N, C-alpha and C positions, 0 to 999 in steps of 0.2 A: 754849583758849589761842589767842592771836592772835600771829602772827609778823609783825614789822615790819622791813622792810629800810630801813636808814639810809644815805643817800648824801650826798656833798658837793654843795652847790648849784653849785660850780664845775665839776663833772664828773658831770652827772646822767644819763649814758647809760642805765643800767639802769632808772632811774625812768621815763624816756621810753619805752623799749622795753616796759616793763610796761604803760604807759598805752595804747600803740598796738597791742600784741599781736604785735609782730614786731621783728626786729633792724634797727635803723637807727642811723646815726651821730648823735651829739649833740655839743653844744659841749664842748670840753675845755680848761679853764684850769688853770694850776698851782694845786695844793691841798695843804694839810697832810696830807690823807688820800690820799697817793700810792698806797697799796695798793688803793684802790678807784677810782682814776682811769683814764680811757681808755674807749674804746668796747668794745662786745661783738662778738666775732668772729662773722661769719655762719656758721651751721652748728654753732656750739658748743652744748654741752648746757646752758650756763649759763641762758639765758632759759627754756627749757622746764622746767627744774628749779625756777627761781624762780617761774614761773607756777603750778607745782603746790603749792609749800609756803609761799610768802610771801603774806600776806593784804593788805598794803598797803606802800607805800614813802613815806618822808618825806625831805626835804632839810634839811641843816644848813649853816649859814654858817661861814665861816672863823673868825669870832669865837667862835662856839659850840664849834667843834672845839678851838681854842686854849684857851678857858676850861676845857674838860673835861680837857685834857692838864695844864694848870697845877693844877687841883683835885686830880688824882691824885698829882701830885708834892708838893704842899703838904700834903695831908691824910695821905697814906700813904707818902711818900718814894719813890714808884714813878714811873719815867719810862716813859711809854707812847708808842707810835708813833701817827701821825695817824689811821690807820683805826680803831684802838681808841678814840681820842678822838672820832671821828665817831660810833661806836656809842654811846659814853657820852653824848655830846651829845644824841642822839636820845631 
């Protein structure tokens, strides 16, 4: 099994941290995926845990996130929040 972390391109902090192997601040723009937005707190357990279990990370665009949210609503009548749309877009 491969575990893929999916993050918004407008707030790619964890994606960047995973690439460099340490906690650093990245760019943070407003995103539909506000549940995944922001930087990683130094000293938090989030990065070491992700390094242990996540095989790779990918970035999704705002358009892809919005399309995924609309798809769930149109096809299933379910309204999802942006972080779920981000995962689905991935």
